[in-house]
Every structure is written in C-alpha cells, then in structure tokens.
TIFIMI-63027 format. One record per residue: residue number from 1; x, y, z of N, C-alpha, C in turn; residue in one letter. Coordinates in Angstrom, 1 decimal. Layout:
NUM  X  Y  Z  X  Y  Z  X  Y  Z  a
...
This chain:
1  -6.4  -4.1  -12.0  -6.5  -3.6  -10.6  -6.2  -4.7  -9.7  m
2  -5.1  -4.5  -8.9  -4.8  -5.5  -7.9  -5.4  -5.1  -6.5  l
3  -5.9  -6.0  -5.8  -6.5  -5.7  -4.5  -5.6  -6.3  -3.4  i
4  -5.2  -5.4  -2.5  -4.3  -5.7  -1.3  -5.2  -5.6  0.0  a
5  -4.9  -6.5  0.9  -5.5  -6.6  2.2  -4.5  -6.3  3.3  v
6  -4.5  -5.2  4.0  -3.6  -5.0  5.1  -3.9  -5.8  6.3  p
7  -2.9  -6.5  6.8  -3.1  -7.4  8.0  -2.1  -7.1  9.1  l
8  -2.5  -7.3  10.3  -1.6  -7.4  11.4  -1.2  -8.9  11.6  t
9  -0.5  -9.2  12.7  -0.2  -10.6  12.9  -1.2  -11.3  13.8  d
10  -2.2  -10.6  14.2  -3.3  -11.2  14.9  -4.2  -12.1  14.0  e
11  -4.2  -13.4  14.2  -5.0  -14.3  13.4  -4.5  -14.3  11.9  g
12  -3.3  -14.1  11.7  -2.7  -13.8  10.4  -3.0  -15.0  9.4  f
13  -2.7  -16.2  9.8  -2.9  -17.3  8.9  -4.3  -17.5  8.5  r
14  -5.2  -17.4  9.4  -6.7  -17.6  9.1  -7.1  -16.4  8.1  e
15  -6.7  -15.2  8.4  -7.1  -14.1  7.5  -6.5  -14.2  6.1  k
16  -5.2  -14.7  6.0  -4.7  -14.9  4.7  -5.5  -15.9  3.9  v
17  -5.9  -17.0  4.5  -6.8  -18.0  3.8  -8.1  -17.3  3.4  k
18  -8.7  -16.5  4.3  -9.9  -15.9  4.0  -9.7  -14.9  2.8  e
19  -8.6  -14.1  2.9  -8.4  -13.1  1.8  -8.2  -13.8  0.5  a
20  -7.5  -14.9  0.5  -7.3  -15.7  -0.8  -8.7  -16.2  -1.3  r
21  -9.5  -16.8  -0.4  -10.8  -17.3  -0.8  -11.7  -16.3  -1.3  e
22  -11.6  -15.0  -0.8  -12.5  -14.0  -1.2  -12.0  -13.1  -2.4  k
23  -10.9  -13.5  -2.9  -10.4  -12.8  -4.2  -9.3  -11.8  -4.1  g
24  -8.6  -11.7  -2.9  -7.5  -10.7  -2.9  -6.4  -11.2  -3.7  a
25  -5.5  -10.3  -4.1  -4.3  -10.6  -4.9  -3.1  -10.4  -4.0  d
26  -3.1  -9.6  -3.0  -1.9  -9.2  -2.2  -2.3  -9.1  -0.8  i
27  -1.3  -9.5  0.1  -1.4  -9.2  1.5  -0.4  -8.2  1.9  v
28  -0.8  -7.1  2.5  0.1  -6.1  3.1  0.4  -6.4  4.5  e
29  1.6  -6.7  4.9  2.0  -7.0  6.3  2.3  -5.6  6.9  l
30  1.4  -5.1  7.8  1.6  -3.9  8.5  2.4  -4.2  9.8  r
31  3.7  -4.3  9.6  4.6  -4.8  10.7  4.6  -3.8  11.8  v
32  4.3  -2.5  11.6  4.3  -1.5  12.6  3.2  -1.7  13.6  d
33  2.2  -2.5  13.2  1.0  -2.8  14.0  1.1  -4.3  14.6  l
34  2.2  -5.0  14.3  2.4  -6.3  14.8  2.6  -6.3  16.3  f
35  2.2  -7.4  17.0  2.5  -7.6  18.4  4.0  -8.0  18.6  s
36  4.5  -8.8  17.6  5.9  -9.2  17.5  6.5  -8.6  16.3  r
37  7.7  -8.0  16.4  8.4  -7.4  15.3  9.8  -7.9  15.0  r
38  10.1  -9.1  15.5  11.4  -9.6  15.2  11.4  -10.1  13.8  d
39  12.5  -10.0  13.0  12.5  -10.3  11.6  12.1  -11.7  11.3  p
40  12.5  -12.7  12.1  12.1  -14.1  11.9  10.6  -14.3  11.9  d
41  10.0  -13.7  12.8  8.5  -13.8  12.9  7.9  -13.2  11.6  h
42  8.3  -12.0  11.3  7.8  -11.3  10.1  8.0  -12.1  8.8  v
43  9.2  -12.7  8.7  9.5  -13.5  7.5  8.7  -14.8  7.5  l
44  8.5  -15.4  8.6  7.6  -16.6  8.7  6.2  -16.3  8.1  d
45  5.6  -15.2  8.6  4.3  -14.9  8.1  4.3  -14.5  6.7  l
46  5.3  -13.7  6.2  5.3  -13.4  4.8  5.4  -14.6  3.9  l
47  6.3  -15.5  4.3  6.4  -16.7  3.5  5.1  -17.6  3.5  m
48  4.4  -17.6  4.6  3.1  -18.3  4.6  2.2  -17.7  3.6  f
49  2.1  -16.3  3.5  1.2  -15.6  2.6  1.7  -16.0  1.1  a
50  2.9  -16.0  0.8  3.4  -16.3  -0.5  3.1  -17.7  -0.9  k
51  3.3  -18.6  0.1  3.1  -20.0  -0.2  1.6  -20.3  -0.4  e
52  0.7  -19.4  0.1  -0.7  -19.5  -0.1  -1.2  -19.0  -1.4  s
53  -0.2  -18.5  -2.2  -0.5  -18.0  -3.6  -0.8  -16.5  -3.7  g
54  -0.5  -15.7  -2.6  -0.7  -14.3  -2.7  0.6  -13.6  -2.8  l
55  0.6  -12.4  -3.4  1.7  -11.5  -3.4  1.8  -10.8  -2.0  k
56  2.9  -10.2  -1.8  3.1  -9.5  -0.5  3.6  -8.1  -0.6  t
57  3.2  -7.2  0.3  3.8  -5.9  0.5  4.3  -5.9  1.9  i
58  5.5  -5.6  2.1  6.1  -5.4  3.4  6.1  -3.9  3.8  l
59  5.4  -3.6  4.8  5.2  -2.2  5.3  5.5  -2.0  6.7  t
60  6.5  -1.1  7.1  6.8  -0.8  8.5  6.6  0.7  8.6  v
61  5.3  1.1  8.7  5.0  2.5  8.6  5.5  3.4  9.7  r
62  6.0  4.5  9.5  6.6  5.4  10.5  5.4  6.1  11.3  s
63  5.7  6.5  12.5  4.7  7.2  13.3  4.2  8.5  12.7  p
64  5.2  9.2  12.0  4.8  10.5  11.4  3.8  10.3  10.3  e
65  3.6  9.1  9.8  2.7  8.9  8.7  1.6  7.9  9.0  e
66  1.2  7.8  10.3  0.1  7.0  10.7  0.5  5.6  11.2  g
67  1.8  5.3  11.4  2.2  4.0  11.8  2.6  4.0  13.3  g
68  3.2  2.9  13.7  3.6  2.7  15.1  5.2  2.8  15.2  g
69  5.6  3.0  16.4  7.1  3.1  16.6  7.7  1.8  16.6  e
70  8.7  1.6  15.6  9.4  0.4  15.5  10.9  0.7  15.4  v
71  11.6  0.3  16.4  13.0  0.6  16.6  13.9  -0.1  15.5  e
72  13.5  -1.3  15.1  14.4  -2.1  14.2  13.8  -2.1  12.8  n
73  13.3  -0.9  12.3  12.7  -0.9  11.0  13.7  -1.3  9.9  r
74  14.9  -0.7  10.0  15.9  -1.0  9.0  16.3  -2.5  8.9  k
75  16.4  -3.1  10.1  16.7  -4.5  10.2  15.6  -5.4  9.5  e
76  14.4  -5.0  9.8  13.3  -5.8  9.2  13.3  -5.7  7.7  i
77  13.4  -4.5  7.2  13.5  -4.3  5.8  14.6  -5.1  5.1  y
78  15.8  -5.0  5.7  17.0  -5.6  5.2  16.9  -7.1  5.1  e
79  16.3  -7.7  6.2  16.2  -9.2  6.3  15.0  -9.8  5.6  k
80  13.9  -9.0  5.5  12.6  -9.6  5.0  12.3  -9.1  3.5  v
81  12.7  -7.9  3.2  12.3  -7.4  1.9  12.8  -8.2  0.7  a
82  14.0  -8.9  0.8  14.4  -9.7  -0.3  13.4  -10.8  -0.7  p
83  12.5  -11.1  0.2  11.6  -12.2  -0.1  10.2  -11.7  -0.5  y
84  10.0  -10.4  -0.4  8.7  -9.8  -0.7  8.5  -9.3  -2.1  s
85  7.3  -9.3  -2.6  7.1  -8.8  -4.0  7.2  -7.3  -4.0  d
86  6.7  -6.6  -2.9  6.8  -5.2  -2.8  7.2  -4.8  -1.4  f
87  7.8  -3.6  -1.2  8.0  -3.0  0.1  7.7  -1.6  0.0  a
88  7.0  -1.1  1.0  6.5  0.3  1.1  7.3  1.1  2.1  d
89  7.9  2.2  1.7  8.6  3.1  2.6  8.2  4.5  2.3  v
90  8.1  5.3  3.3  7.6  6.7  3.1  8.6  7.6  2.4  e
91  8.2  8.5  1.6  9.0  9.5  1.0  9.8  10.3  2.1  l
92  9.1  10.5  3.2  9.7  11.3  4.3  10.8  10.5  5.0  s
93  10.9  9.2  4.8  12.0  8.4  5.3  13.1  8.2  4.3  s
94  13.6  9.3  3.7  14.5  9.3  2.6  15.8  8.5  3.0  r
95  16.2  8.6  4.2  17.5  7.9  4.6  17.3  6.4  4.6  n
96  16.1  5.9  4.6  15.9  4.5  4.6  15.6  3.9  3.2  l
97  15.2  4.7  2.3  14.9  4.3  0.9  16.0  3.5  0.2  i
98  17.2  4.0  0.2  18.3  3.2  -0.4  18.5  1.8  0.1  p
99  18.3  1.6  1.4  18.5  0.3  2.0  17.3  -0.6  1.6  y
100  16.1  -0.1  1.6  15.0  -0.9  1.2  15.1  -1.3  -0.3  v
101  15.5  -0.3  -1.1  15.7  -0.6  -2.5  16.7  -1.7  -2.8  r
102  17.8  -1.6  -2.1  18.9  -2.6  -2.2  18.4  -3.9  -1.8  e
103  17.7  -4.0  -0.6  17.2  -5.3  -0.2  16.2  -5.9  -1.2  a
104  15.4  -5.1  -1.7  14.4  -5.6  -2.7  15.1  -6.1  -4.0  l
105  16.2  -5.5  -4.4  16.9  -5.9  -5.6  17.4  -7.3  -5.5  s
106  17.6  -7.8  -4.3  18.1  -9.2  -4.1  17.1  -10.2  -4.5  k
107  15.8  -9.9  -4.5  14.8  -10.9  -4.8  13.9  -10.4  -5.9  g
108  14.2  -9.3  -6.5  13.4  -8.8  -7.7  12.1  -8.1  -7.3  g
109  12.0  -7.7  -6.0  10.8  -7.0  -5.6  10.8  -5.6  -6.0  g
110  9.6  -4.9  -5.9  9.4  -3.5  -6.3  9.2  -2.6  -5.1  r
111  9.8  -1.5  -5.2  9.7  -0.4  -4.2  8.5  0.4  -4.4  l
112  7.7  0.6  -3.3  6.7  1.6  -3.2  7.1  2.8  -2.4  i
113  7.1  4.0  -2.9  7.5  5.2  -2.2  6.2  5.9  -1.9  v
114  5.8  6.0  -0.6  4.5  6.5  -0.2  4.5  7.9  0.4  s
115  3.4  8.6  0.2  3.2  9.9  0.8  1.8  10.0  1.4  f
116  1.6  10.4  2.6  0.3  10.5  3.2  0.0  11.9  3.8  h
117  -1.2  12.3  3.6  -1.7  13.6  4.2  -3.1  13.2  4.7  d
118  -3.2  13.2  6.1  -4.5  12.7  6.6  -5.4  13.9  6.9  f
119  -5.0  15.1  6.5  -5.9  16.3  6.7  -6.5  16.9  5.5  e
120  -5.8  16.8  4.3  -6.2  17.5  3.1  -5.7  16.8  1.9  r
121  -6.1  17.3  0.7  -5.5  17.0  -0.5  -4.6  18.2  -0.9  t
122  -3.3  18.0  -0.9  -2.4  19.2  -1.2  -2.6  19.8  -2.6  p
123  -2.0  20.9  -2.9  -2.1  21.5  -4.2  -1.6  20.5  -5.3  p
124  -2.0  20.8  -6.5  -1.7  19.9  -7.6  -0.2  19.8  -7.8  s
125  0.6  20.9  -7.6  2.0  20.8  -7.9  2.7  19.9  -6.9  w
126  2.2  19.9  -5.6  2.7  19.0  -4.6  2.5  17.5  -5.0  v
127  1.3  17.2  -5.4  1.0  15.8  -5.9  1.9  15.4  -7.0  i
128  2.1  16.3  -8.0  2.9  16.1  -9.1  4.4  15.8  -8.7  r
129  4.9  16.6  -7.8  6.3  16.5  -7.4  6.5  15.2  -6.6  e
130  5.5  14.9  -5.8  5.6  13.6  -5.0  5.7  12.4  -5.9  v
131  4.8  12.4  -6.9  4.9  11.3  -7.9  6.2  11.3  -8.6  l
132  6.7  12.4  -9.1  8.0  12.4  -9.8  9.1  12.0  -8.9  r
133  9.1  12.4  -7.6  10.2  12.0  -6.8  10.2  10.5  -6.5  e
134  9.0  10.0  -6.4  8.9  8.5  -6.3  9.5  7.8  -7.4  g
135  9.2  8.3  -8.6  9.8  7.7  -9.8  11.3  7.9  -9.8  f
136  11.8  9.0  -9.4  13.2  9.3  -9.4  14.0  8.3  -8.5  r
137  13.3  7.8  -7.4  13.9  6.8  -6.5  13.7  5.4  -7.1  y
138  13.2  5.3  -8.3  13.0  4.0  -8.9  11.9  3.2  -8.4  g
139  10.9  3.9  -7.8  9.8  3.2  -7.1  8.5  3.4  -7.8  g
140  7.4  2.8  -7.2  6.0  3.1  -7.6  5.6  4.1  -6.6  i
141  5.3  5.3  -7.0  4.9  6.4  -6.0  3.4  6.1  -5.6  p
142  3.2  6.2  -4.3  1.9  6.1  -3.7  1.5  7.4  -3.0  k
143  0.3  7.9  -3.4  -0.2  9.2  -2.9  -1.5  8.9  -2.2  v
144  -1.5  9.0  -0.9  -2.8  8.7  -0.1  -3.1  10.0  0.7  a
145  -4.2  10.7  0.3  -4.5  12.0  0.9  -5.9  12.1  1.2  v
146  -6.3  12.9  2.2  -7.6  13.1  2.6  -8.4  13.9  1.6  k
147  -9.6  13.4  1.2  -10.5  14.2  0.3  -11.5  14.9  1.2  a
148  -11.6  16.2  1.1  -12.6  17.0  1.8  -13.7  17.4  0.8  n
149  -13.6  17.0  -0.4  -14.7  17.3  -1.4  -14.5  16.3  -2.6  s
150  -15.5  16.2  -3.4  -15.3  15.3  -4.6  -14.4  16.0  -5.6  y
151  -14.3  17.3  -5.5  -13.3  18.0  -6.3  -11.9  17.5  -6.0  g
152  -11.6  17.3  -4.7  -10.3  16.8  -4.3  -10.0  15.4  -4.9  d
153  -11.0  14.6  -5.0  -10.9  13.2  -5.6  -10.6  13.4  -7.0  v
154  -11.3  14.2  -7.7  -11.1  14.4  -9.2  -9.7  15.0  -9.5  a
155  -9.3  15.9  -8.7  -8.0  16.5  -8.9  -6.9  15.5  -8.7  r
156  -6.9  14.8  -7.6  -5.9  13.7  -7.4  -5.8  12.8  -8.5  l
157  -6.9  12.3  -9.0  -6.9  11.3  -10.0  -6.5  11.9  -11.4  l
158  -6.9  13.1  -11.7  -6.5  13.7  -12.9  -5.1  14.1  -13.0  c
159  -4.6  14.7  -11.9  -3.1  15.0  -11.8  -2.3  13.7  -11.9  v
160  -2.7  12.7  -11.2  -2.0  11.4  -11.2  -1.9  10.8  -12.5  g
161  -3.0  10.9  -13.3  -3.1  10.2  -14.6  -2.1  10.9  -15.6  s
162  -1.7  12.1  -15.3  -0.8  12.8  -16.2  0.7  12.4  -16.1  q
163  1.0  11.7  -15.0  2.3  11.2  -14.8  2.4  9.7  -15.2  e
164  3.2  9.4  -16.2  3.3  8.1  -16.8  4.0  7.1  -15.9  k
165  3.6  5.9  -15.8  4.2  4.9  -15.0  3.3  4.3  -14.0  g
166  3.6  3.2  -13.4  2.8  2.6  -12.3  2.8  3.5  -11.1  d
167  1.6  3.7  -10.5  1.4  4.5  -9.4  0.3  4.0  -8.6  k
168  0.1  4.5  -7.4  -1.0  4.2  -6.5  -1.6  5.5  -6.0  i
169  -2.9  5.7  -6.3  -3.6  6.9  -6.0  -4.8  6.6  -5.1  l
170  -4.8  7.2  -3.9  -5.9  6.9  -2.9  -6.4  8.2  -2.3  i
171  -7.7  8.5  -2.4  -8.3  9.6  -1.7  -8.9  9.0  -0.5  a
172  -8.5  9.4  0.7  -8.9  8.8  2.0  -10.2  9.5  2.5  m
173  -10.9  8.8  3.4  -12.1  9.4  3.9  -13.4  8.9  3.1  g
174  -14.5  9.2  3.7  -15.8  8.8  3.1  -15.9  9.3  1.7  d
175  -15.6  10.6  1.4  -15.7  11.2  0.1  -14.7  10.6  -0.9  l
176  -13.7  10.0  -0.4  -12.7  9.4  -1.3  -12.9  7.9  -1.6  g
177  -14.0  7.4  -1.1  -14.2  5.9  -1.3  -14.2  5.5  -2.8  r
178  -14.8  6.4  -3.6  -14.9  6.1  -5.0  -13.5  5.9  -5.6  v
179  -12.5  6.6  -5.1  -11.2  6.5  -5.7  -10.6  5.1  -5.6  s
180  -11.1  4.3  -4.6  -10.5  3.0  -4.4  -10.9  2.0  -5.4  r
181  -11.9  2.3  -6.3  -12.2  1.5  -7.4  -12.0  2.3  -8.7  v
182  -12.2  3.6  -8.7  -12.1  4.4  -9.9  -10.6  4.6  -10.3  a
183  -9.8  4.5  -9.3  -8.4  4.9  -9.5  -7.7  4.1  -10.6  g
184  -8.2  2.9  -10.8  -7.6  2.0  -11.9  -7.7  2.7  -13.3  f
185  -8.8  3.4  -13.5  -9.0  4.1  -14.8  -7.9  5.1  -15.0  v
186  -7.4  5.7  -13.9  -6.4  6.8  -14.0  -5.0  6.3  -13.8  f
187  -4.8  5.0  -13.9  -3.5  4.4  -13.8  -3.0  3.9  -12.5  g
188  -3.9  3.8  -11.5  -3.5  3.3  -10.2  -3.4  1.8  -10.2  s
189  -2.4  1.3  -9.7  -2.0  -0.1  -9.8  -2.7  -1.0  -8.7  l
190  -2.7  -0.5  -7.5  -3.2  -1.3  -6.4  -4.2  -0.5  -5.6  i
191  -5.2  -1.2  -5.1  -6.2  -0.6  -4.2  -6.1  -1.5  -2.9  t
192  -6.6  -0.9  -1.8  -6.5  -1.6  -0.5  -7.9  -1.8  0.1  y
193  -8.2  -3.0  0.5  -9.5  -3.3  1.0  -9.3  -4.0  2.4  a
194  -10.4  -4.1  3.1  -10.3  -4.6  4.5  -11.0  -5.8  4.8  t
195  -10.4  -6.6  5.7  -11.1  -7.7  6.3  -11.4  -7.3  7.7  l
196  -12.6  -6.9  8.1  -12.8  -6.5  9.4  -12.6  -5.0  9.6  g
197  -11.9  -4.6  10.6  -11.7  -3.2  11.0  -10.7  -2.5  10.0  r
198  -11.2  -1.4  9.3  -10.3  -0.7  8.4  -9.0  -0.2  9.0  p
199  -7.9  -0.3  8.3  -6.7  0.3  8.8  -6.4  1.7  8.3  l
200  -7.3  2.2  7.4  -7.2  3.5  6.9  -8.6  4.0  6.6  a
201  -8.8  5.3  6.7  -10.2  5.9  6.6  -10.7  5.7  5.2  p
202  -11.9  5.2  5.0  -12.5  5.1  3.7  -12.3  3.8  3.0  g
203  -11.6  2.8  3.6  -11.3  1.5  3.0  -12.7  0.8  2.8  q
204  -12.8  0.2  1.7  -14.0  -0.7  1.4  -13.7  -2.1  1.9  l
205  -14.7  -2.9  2.1  -14.5  -4.3  2.4  -14.0  -5.1  1.2  g
206  -13.3  -6.1  1.5  -12.7  -7.0  0.4  -13.8  -7.5  -0.5  l
207  -14.9  -8.0  0.1  -15.9  -8.6  -0.8  -16.6  -7.6  -1.7  e
208  -16.8  -6.4  -1.1  -17.4  -5.3  -1.9  -16.4  -4.9  -3.1  e
209  -15.1  -4.8  -2.7  -14.1  -4.4  -3.7  -14.0  -5.4  -4.9  t
210  -14.0  -6.7  -4.5  -13.9  -7.7  -5.5  -15.2  -7.7  -6.4  v
211  -16.3  -7.5  -5.8  -17.6  -7.4  -6.6  -17.6  -6.2  -7.6  k
212  -17.1  -5.1  -7.1  -17.0  -3.9  -7.9  -16.0  -4.1  -9.1  l
213  -14.9  -4.7  -8.8  -13.9  -5.0  -9.8  -14.5  -5.9  -10.9  r
214  -15.3  -6.9  -10.5  -15.9  -7.8  -11.5  -17.0  -7.1  -12.3  e
215  -17.7  -6.1  -11.6  -18.7  -5.4  -12.3  -18.2  -4.4  -13.3  l
216  -17.2  -3.6  -12.8  -16.7  -2.5  -13.6  -15.6  -2.9  -14.6  l
217  -14.8  -3.9  -14.3  -13.6  -4.1  -15.1  -13.6  -5.5  -15.7  y
218  -14.8  -6.1  -15.8  -14.9  -7.5  -16.5  -14.4  -7.4  -17.9  k
219  -13.5  -8.3  -18.3  -13.0  -8.3  -19.7  -14.1  -8.4  -20.7  p
C-alpha cells in the first residue's frame, strides 16, 4: 500500500519534508489549487519532491470533478508530466488523456484515469465499466465515490477486486474512511492521507494512516 499526500504550493517544501519524515511514499501536486500555475513553478516543486526521495503524482483536477479552473492544463501536463512518476487525469477529460499519456511515456511515468462521484456510489455496472475503460486507456483506473452506507463501501471494494490489474478504490465520506486502509486487500494500489486540512471528504491523517499500515500490513 502506497500512501500519497496531496499538497498545494503553500508551504510546499516544508510539507514535503514533513511528509517524508512521517512515512509518506508519494506527494500529489494538486496544481488546480496552486496559487501559481506556470509550468516552471510546478516543475520546480515536483523536482524538489523527487529529490527529497518521494514519488510524485501530477494532478490538475477539472472543476467538474472537484478541482479549480486552470486554463493551461494541457501545457502543464505536457511540460511537467515527463518528470513525474504518475499523472492523474479524469475519465471525463477524454480529449486530454492522449496528451497526458504521451507526455508520461517520455519519462516512464504511469497514467491514472480517475472518476469521481461526490454524491453517491453508482451501480456496480458503472463501477465495472469505469475500471475497464481506465484499463483500455492504458492507465491505472481510480474510482472515488461517496459512500452513503457501509454496503456502498463493500460493493465498491468487491466489484473493484474482480477487475484484475492495478487500481485505486476510494469510498469518500465518513462511512468510507475504512476503505482508505482496507482497499489494499482488494487490490487498491494507492491511498491518500492528509497533512492538515483534508482535500477530500473522509481522508485520514498521514500519521494515522502510516500507523494503520504498520499494524495491519506488517510483513
């Protein structure tokens, strides 16, 4: 189980050092929440994280899926993704996926194809098709949906486990918190933890997540 910490550019360097010291594996650069979004600034911060010994996820989330408005999304992905270990682009941004995939191929990074539903956990056939479409794009499919019951959590994880390959499964909200550590059992590759204010509903703190990983998945 890899633990990623989403960060904005506010106090970025200090938070990267803190994330590394507390046991994170990955820093997710949430560029849509940055105060500066020019590619040189983004690349500078990304390289700092990598030089600190952490992997990176480059994410410029669209407003339709909980992000901010960024006019130069394509430019950022094309210039910065070749240096990142992962880049996350929404399934709904299908026109952008080929450009992100091509940019990642220059540096050997991996594509994450994400899907978000902040209101509900959709029917099982929708979850299954989202995962399969992510695979068809050559990416790691990420399904992050709102859990309105523990049954929603169980269904997401069970349906997800039936699709072979690396994937990311997240049930958002208080009822979905268990998925952020249990997902690993069902094939989920990455979980997201927070330093300070959560950037998504139901995120656990980094220190809590690291302790739970040590407790539940100790070799």
